[in-house]
N, C-alpha and C positions, 0 to 999 in steps of 0.2 A: 202637496194636494192631499184632501182627506181623501181616506179610504171610504168607498160606498160601502154601505151594507152588503152582505154576501150572497142576498137573493135566496137564503134557505128559507126564509119567512114566506115569500110569494110561493116558492116551488112546493113547500109543504103544505100550503094552505087547503088545497084540495083535497088532501089525505086527511088534516087534522078536522077538517068540516064532517068528515065522516065517522073519524074515530073518537072526536072530543078533545080538547086540547089537556085534559087532566088524565086522561084514559092512557094506560100504558099500550104500547102498539102492539098488533097482533101477533107479529114475527113470525108469519108464515112464509116469506120468500127465502129460498136457501141461499146462503151466502156462497159465491163460488168459490172453488178449492183450487188453487193454483198448481197445487203438486209441490211447491216450495219444500225442500229438506226439512222434515221436523225434528229439531234438536229435542233431546229428553228435557224434561220439568227440572229446574232447580230444586234439590232438596229441602225440604223445610229448614228455614233458618232459625225460627224463633221457636225453641223447646219449652216454652212455659206452657202449665196447664192451663187450658180454658176454665173461664168464670163464667158467671152468667150471661147468656146471650139474648138479648131481645130484640135486635134489629130485625126489620120485616121490609118488604117491599113498601114503596111509597115517598112520599115528599116530605122534607123536613126543614124546618127553620135553624139557622145558625147566625148569630152575630158576632161579628168580629171587628175588634178595633171602633165599635160604635155602628158599625155597618150591617145592615141586614141582609143576609143572604140566604138562599134555599138550595137544598140539594136533592136529588133523586136517586133512589136506592133501589138496584136490581140484585135479589139474592138466588143462586142458582137452586134448584131443586134437591142438589145432593148435600147442600150444607144444614147440618144437624148441630153446630154449635160445639161439636167435641174435640176437633182438631183445628189446627192454625191453619187459615185461608187466604190467600192471595188478593189483594185489593187492588182495582184498576180505578184511576180517576180519569174519567174522558169528558174533556172540555170543550164546550160549544164555541161557535163563531160568532165573529161581531154582527150584533144584529139579529141573534137565534137565541133558542132556550136551550134547556136540558131537556125537554121533551122533545123538543125536534132532533137534537143529537141522537137521542135514544133510538127514533124512529128512523132517523137518515142512515146512521151507521149499522143498525142492527146489531150491535156487539153484544147484547144480551143473549143471542143465539150461541155465540162462541163462549160465553159465560156458562150457560146451561150445558154445553159439552165439554168443558174443561173445570167447571165446578169453582170458579173464582168470583168475588163479588164486584159488580159495577157500581161506582158512584158517579153520577153525572152533575157535576157543580152547576149551579143557576146564578149568574151575575144579577144585582139589584139593577143596572142600566144595559143589559145586554151587551156588554164589552169586559174584556179584562186587561187589566195592568200589566202587560207584557212587555214594557218599553216601550219601543217607538210604535207600537200598536196595542189597545186601541181606546182607552180611557180619555185620550186626551182628543177624540172627537166628539163633536156634537154636544159639546157641553157636559161630557162626562167628568170622572173624578181621577184625575191623572196621577195624583199622589195616593192612591188608595193601596193597601197592602195586600195583595192577592196572594203573594207567596205567604205572609203569615196567615191569611185565610186558608191556604191548601194545609199548613202545618195543623191549623185548629181543627179543620174537617177530619183530618186522618186521625187526629187525636179523638176528636168526639167519637167517631164510627167505632175506634177501637176500644171505647168503654163500654159498647152495647154489642159487640160482635167480637169472635173470635180471630182476630186479624194476625197474620203472619209479619212482624213489623219489618222482617228482612225481604219482605216479598211485595213492595207497593209500587205501582208502576203509573206512569201517566202517558196518554196521549191525546189529540186533540185535532180539531179543524180550523185552518186558517189561523185567526186571533187565538184560538184554542191550541193551534201548534207552536205558535209564539209562545204561548205560555207553558207548552211541555219543555220547549228549549230553557226557558228561563229556569225552569224547576230543575233541570240538568244542570244548569250553571250555580244555582243558588241554595239547592235542597237537596244537595247529592248525599247527603248523610240518611236522607230519608227515602227518596227516590232511587230504586235500583235499575230500572232502565226506562227509556222513552221511545215512543213511535210517534212522532208529530205529522202531520199531512197539511200540505200546501201553506205552511207558514214558513218565517225565516228567524235570523236571530236578533231580537229586538232589545238586546242589551249589550254595551260595550264592555270589553275586559272581562270576559266570561272565564272565570276561574273556579273549576269546580272542585271540591274537597278531595275528590277521587277519580279516577277513568270513569266515563258513563257510557254504557252500552247505548248505541242510538241507530234506530232505522227510520229513516226520513222517507215520505212519499211525496212525489211532484209532478204535475202535468207540465209538460214543455210549453203549451200553448196557454198556460194560465195568464189571462188578462188581469187577474186583482192582486196575486203578489207572483210577479213574472219571474220565470225561471231563470233567466238570463238577465234579469233586472236587479240594480243596487236599491230600488227605492223600499224605502222602511227597513233596510239593513242597517243595524246600529254597527256593525263593521264595513259597511261600505262595498259589500261583495255581493256576486250572485250566489245561487242555491249550489253548483257545484264546487265553488271556492270555499262556502260555508262548511260544507260537507269533509272537504279535504283539509280544513282546520279542525274541524272536531277530530279526525285522524291524527293531526299532529299533537292535539290538545291531549289525546288519550294516549299517546306514545305509540302509535300503530307502526311497523316498521314493514310491511307488507302492502303492495296494492297500491291502486285500488284493481281488484281482479273481477270480471263477470261473474257472478254467481248465481245468476236467474235470467233467463230470456224467454219470453213468449210474447207473441202478438207484437203490442207496440211497446212493451214493458221490458226495462232492463235493469238489473239490479246490480251494482258494483260495491264490492265489500274491501276496506282495509283491515288488515287482521295482523295477527302476532302483535296485539297491544299491550300495554300495561294492565296486570290485573285481570287478564283474559278477556279484557272488553273487545267488542267489534263495532264497527261502525260502518254502515250500510244505507245507501241512496239508490231508491227505486224510481228511475225516471219513466214516466208516461208518454211517449211521442206522439204530439198532436192533441195531448189531453188539456183541458180546461182545468179550473178551479174546482176540482172535484175530488170526492172520497174514492179511491178506488174500490170496486166491488160494490158500490152503490148502485140501487136501481136508477137513478137519474143524476143529473148533475146541476147543482144550483145555477152554475153561467151559462147554461144552456150548449155548452161545448161538447164536442164528443168526449166520452168517459170511458173506462176500460174495466172488463170484469176478468181480466187474463190473472189478475192479483188481487187479493182483498186486505184492504188496511186492517180491518176489524181481524181478521182469522190470521193472515201473516205477520201482523203487526204483534199480535199475541204471542204467536209461535216463534218469533224472534225474542221478545222481551221475558217469557216466562224460564228461558234459560239461565236467568242472571239472579244472584242473592246478593245482598248486601254482605260486605264482610264482617 
């Protein structure tokens, strides 16, 4: 059954009408702080000296394999081009855009606090080729190489900014969450850790080249990518089983143990994994197809601010550096 567009467009329309679709969001609404334990940042992994840095805030074009893409950049105020800086790719949902993902998740605020660069990729047809979802819907381009685009994007940004090549991370909403899972499977040499939201595993036979730390967020009442559903799962499993398999894939020998509980949110973690990886599933009881910590939910279902995918996803990912 074709997946409906995820509602981000409609729910954001009233905001974007006021802000202007090409403007950066004002970013004035505080992101909730769950109080999740904060691990220290990973040490700088790439010690090469910085070269000329010309990257700035804005929207840029990039053609990969003959397909025209765009990407939106947010630079933290602390960035001065003199030291290697982490990079986060934040992938939008099916039917959405980079601007809407920027406004919806407010990850820029976390970037400003912690000094990492955020890049929001923008699809040419509002979908990502993440396996079972979603370029195969609505006349899209199912064979498009979006993993190759991700590699080309990191390479392009690294030419014009002082990026720490050992601290590149990925997160995303829905179809963007599928994309984060796919990058963990197929680009583990480039992506240090991932934090998908409301997606699932869209590729079969996921065999990453190394253990990949992952923190996944999902509402148990999600009507679009069901928590207990196997629909669109290339492995034919529900979300809890998907994360159990990530634990097995990463060689985890302990867990799952409850590592956070507040309101409707419970996080369970598989630990003592190979190469120091961790696997965490944060489940929001009764929550819909939502970004935890956002000010509204595209699906119109209850949503939680007891945890923030933007803030807590970053707190998780930033612990890890590529070997």
